[in-house]
N, C-alpha and C positions, 0 to 999 in steps of 0.2 A: 115949458109951456105946453098945455094940452094940444094934442094933435088935431088939426082941423081936417075933416074928411069931406072933400068935394062931393057934391051929389051928382055930378055929371059924368063921373067915370063909369065906364062899362067895359066888360071884357072884350067886346067887339072893337071898341075904340082903341084899347090897349094893343090888341093883336094887330090892328091895322097900322099902328105906329111902328111895329117890328121890334126886334131886340127884346123879346120876352125871355127872361132868364130860364135857362135849362134846369137849374138846381136852386131851389129856395130852401133855406134853413131857418128855423125859428126857435129862439129861446123863449119858452112860454113861462113868463114870470108875472107874479102879482096875485096869485090865488089867495094867499094868506091875507094880504092887505085888503083885497076885495071883501073877504069875509069879515075882517075886523071892522071895516068901515060900516058894515051893516049889522054889527053886533051878533053875528052868528058864528058857529064853530068853523074852524079852518076847513073841515071836511066839506062843508057846503061850498066853499070856494073851489075846491078840487072838482066837485061834482058839476058846478056851473061851468067849469072850463071845458067840459066835454062838448058843449055846443060850439065853443070856439074852435075846437079841433075839427068838428064837422064842417064849419064854415070855411076854415082854411083849406081843407081837402077839396071841398066843392069848388072853391074859387080857383085853386091851382088846376083842377081838372078842366074847368071852363077856359082857362088861359092856355092850356096845352103845355103846362110845365112838365118836364120829364121826371124830376125827382123832388119830393118834399121830405125834408128831414126834420123831425121834431125832437127836441131835447126833452125827453119824457121823464127820465129818472136818472140822477147822477150817482156815481160811486159815493160821493159825499152824503147823498140823501139817506144812505143806510144809517147815518148817525142821528137821524131824527127819532123822536119817541117811538117806541115799538108799536103803540096803538095807531099812530099816524101812518107808519110804514105799512102795517097790515091793511089799513083802510085803503091806502093808495094801490096796493096790489089787488085788492078786491075790486076797486073801481076800474083798474086796468083790465081785469078779466071780464067784467061786465061790459065794458066798452067794446072790447074785441068781439064779444059774442053779439052784442046788439047792433054793431055797425057792419057786420059781415055782408048782409044783404045789399045795403046801399053801396058798399065798396065794390062788390061784384057787379052791381048795376052800372057803376061808373068805370068798370074795367081796370080797377086799381090793384096793383100787386103789393105784397107786404114783405119787408125785410126788417130784421132787427140787428142792431150793432151794439157791441159792448161786451162786458163780462157776463154773458147771459147764463153761464153756469151758476152764478150767484143768485139767480132768481129762484123763488120757490117753485117746486115741481108743478103745482097746479097752474102757475102762470106760464111755465115753459110748455105745458101741454096745451093750454089755450092758444098760445102763439102757433104751435105746430098745427093745431086743428084749423085755425084761421088761414094759415098759409096753404094748407091742403084745400080748403074751401075755395080759395082764390087762385088755385093752381093753374087754371086755364086763362087767367087774365093776362093781357099783354100791354096795358096802358101805363099810366103813371105809377112810379114806384113810391109807395109810402114807406119811409125809412125811419123806424123808431129807435132812438138812442136810449137804451135801457141798461142800468148799472154801468153807465158810461162815464168816462172822463178822457179828455184829450191826452193828458200825460199817461194814463193807463194804456191808451191805444198805442202811443209811441213806444212805451216800454214793451208791450206785448209784441209789437212789430219787430223791435230789435231782437227780442228773444227768438222769434221764429226765424229771422234772418240768420242769426248766429247758429241756430240749430241746423239750418240748411247749409251754412258755410262749413260747418264741421264735417258734414257728409260729402258735399260736392267740392270742397276745397275752393270756395269762391274767392276770386281775386278781389282784394279790397278796392282796386281801381275800377272794378266793374260796378260798384255801388254808386248810383246816381239818383236823382229825384224820381225818375220813372221807376227804377227798380224798387226803391224804398216804398213808394206809393203802393206797389203791389203787395206789400206786407201790412198795409193799413186795413182796418175793418171795412173801409169804403173802397177797397180795390175794385177797379172796373167802373167806378162811378165818376162823373165829372165833379170837380171841386165846386162848392157852392158859389154861385154868382152873386147872390144876395142873402145877407143875414138880417133877419128881423128880430128885434128884442123888444118885448113889451115891458111896461112898468117904469120906464125911464132910467133904468140903471145903465151906467156907462162902462160896462165890462163884458167880457165874453165868457167868464165863469168856467174856465177849463173845458171849453167846448170846441172840438175840431181844430185844435191848435195847428196841426200840420196843414189842413185843407183851407184854412181861412186866410192864407198869406196875402191874397189879392182880392178877397171878397169885399163887395160893397156893403156897408153897414147902414141900417135904417132903424133908428130908435124912436119909440113912441111912448108917451106917458100913459097911454091906455093900459089898464090892467088886463091880464089875459082873459078873464071871464067876459069882458066887454068887447073883445076883439071880434070883428066881423069882416065880411068880404070887402066892404068899402075900405077898411084899413089896409087890407092886402093890396087892393087895387091902387091905393095911394102910394104904397111902398114901391110897387112895380112902376108906376108913372114916374116917380122920382129917380128910380134906377135907370129908366130909359133916357132920362135927361142928363145922365152923368157920362163923362168920358173915361174909359178904362184904358190906362196906358201900360199897366204891368211893369212899371219902372222905366219905361222908355219915354222918349219925347214924342210929342204929337206930330 
């Protein structure tokens, strides 16, 4: 069923209720279906999704969220047609450049996770330039998952752990959740409290497989280019009404 967005939600009311999630993650899905429904090229759907990113960032800043992670481009996305991939990389560069000023005005920091060495050199340079521009910011962390997959992250983490173990002679008994988490791309960050997925698909699509163990899920039929702050606020409101037991009894 389509998601109903109450008109009464406000960031002030949500903050007053308490229990605002520290870390929100979003699987931004539905750009292609949005474009198809309008009879326009898929690229138009990707471009329209830029406004939704802006809305999500603004909404999370208003709520005082610490970390916003956006599933921006997966390892599997490299298998898409070369023209579409090239267009997505161009849109990414354009978005980073055009949004820098507003991000800095909102005191937002930028981090990128994934196999970033696989990104084209111009994209890596744009990321570095944007991070430098935002270098003095101390507020919310915008965490972009680029050339990312959950399985790739775990494999890369195991490789790094084994490399360290071969040097430091790490005792296998010393490996626990906390130690292994320090080898993830997200080392030092809290696990997501809330995962939002647009377009109604009921799967996590190889996203943050280690970190989502006890994350609350919120699925909306809304396609990503139509996602706005009110959708975010509804997700937060539903999250605030849930009881998180982490496998324990209440």
